C-alpha positions in Angstrom: -22.0 -1.9 2.4 -19.9 -4.5 0.8 -18.7 -7.4 3.1 -15.5 -9.2 1.6 -15.5 -13.1 1.9 -11.9 -13.1 2.5 -11.5 -10.5 5.2 -9.0 -11.2 7.9 -6.4 -9.1 9.7 -3.8 -10.2 7.3 -5.9 -9.3 4.1 -6.7 -5.9 5.9 -3.1 -5.3 6.1 -2.4 -6.2 2.5 -5.4 -4.0 1.3 -4.1 -1.1 3.3 -0.6 -1.6 1.9 -1.9 -1.4 -1.6 -3.8 1.9 -0.9 -0.4 3.3 0.1 1.1 2.8 -3.4 1.4 6.2 -4.8 2.6 5.6 -8.6 3.3 3.0 -10.8 6.9 2.4 -9.8 5.8 2.0 -6.2 3.4 -0.6 -7.5 5.9 -2.6 -9.3 8.4 -2.3 -6.4 5.8 -3.6 -4.1 4.3 -6.4 -6.2 7.9 -7.6 -7.3 8.7 -8.0 -3.6 5.3 -9.6 -2.5 4.6 -11.9 -5.5 6.5 -14.4 -7.5 6.8 -13.6 -11.1 4.3 -16.3 -12.0 1.9 -14.9 -9.6 2.2 -11.5 -11.2 1.9 -12.8 -14.6 -1.3 -14.6 -13.7 -2.8 -11.5 -12.2 -1.8 -9.5 -15.3 -3.2 -12.3 -17.5 -6.6 -12.1 -15.8 -6.9 -8.5 -15.9 -6.1 -8.6 -19.8 -8.9 -11.5 -19.9 -11.3 -9.2 -18.1 -10.6 -6.3 -20.5 -11.4 -8.8 -23.4 -14.3 -10.3 -22.0 -15.9 -6.8 -21.4 -15.4 -6.3 -25.1 -17.2 -9.5 -25.7 -14.2 -11.2 -27.4 -14.7 -15.1 -27.8 -13.0 -17.5 -25.4 -11.0 -18.9 -28.5 -9.7 -15.6 -29.3 -9.0 -14.7 -25.8 -7.2 -18.0 -25.2 -5.0 -17.6 -28.4 -4.1 -13.9 -27.7 -3.4 -14.2 -23.9 -2.3 -17.9 -23.6 -5.0 -18.2 -20.8 -6.8 -21.5 -20.5 -10.4 -21.7 -21.0 -10.8 -22.6 -17.1 -9.0 -19.2 -16.4 -11.2 -17.4 -18.9 -14.2 -18.9 -17.4 -13.1 -18.0 -13.9 -12.6 -14.3 -14.8 -16.0 -14.4 -16.6 -17.8 -15.6 -13.5 -16.2 -12.9 -11.5 -17.2 -10.2 -13.9 -20.9 -11.6 -13.8 -21.3 -12.8 -10.2 -18.2 -11.3 -8.2 -17.6 -8.4 -6.1 -17.5 -5.9 -8.9 -13.8 -5.4 -8.4 -12.8 -5.7 -12.1 -15.6 -3.5 -13.2 -14.7 -0.9 -10.7 -10.9 -0.9 -11.7 -11.6 -1.2 -15.4 -14.3 1.5 -15.4 -11.9 4.0 -13.6 -9.0 3.1 -16.1 -11.4 3.5 -19.0 -12.2 7.0 -17.8 -8.5 7.8 -17.7 -8.0 6.2 -21.1 -5.6 3.7 -19.7 -7.0 0.6 -21.2 -5.6 -1.0 -24.4 -7.4 -0.6 -27.6 
């Protein structure tokens, strides 16, 4: 059983809210209301970095193509290697549906 490190009543509410999203439009509407544009772009960038790291793309290429700093790339790589498997679970599911960029 997974025990989240950040679990609180507030984070429980957030996770339950995310699970209520039915489609991409719902997701866009919710995240545009909840996050700033900068926060959304940062999350999207980290996800793109994770995709590229799983393809064994070098830090230099990732930095050039995504604009991510090497610190961000390193942070995502640490999460992929030692994290809670969140990136892997989502990316594996997206891969099965052919929803990942080539």
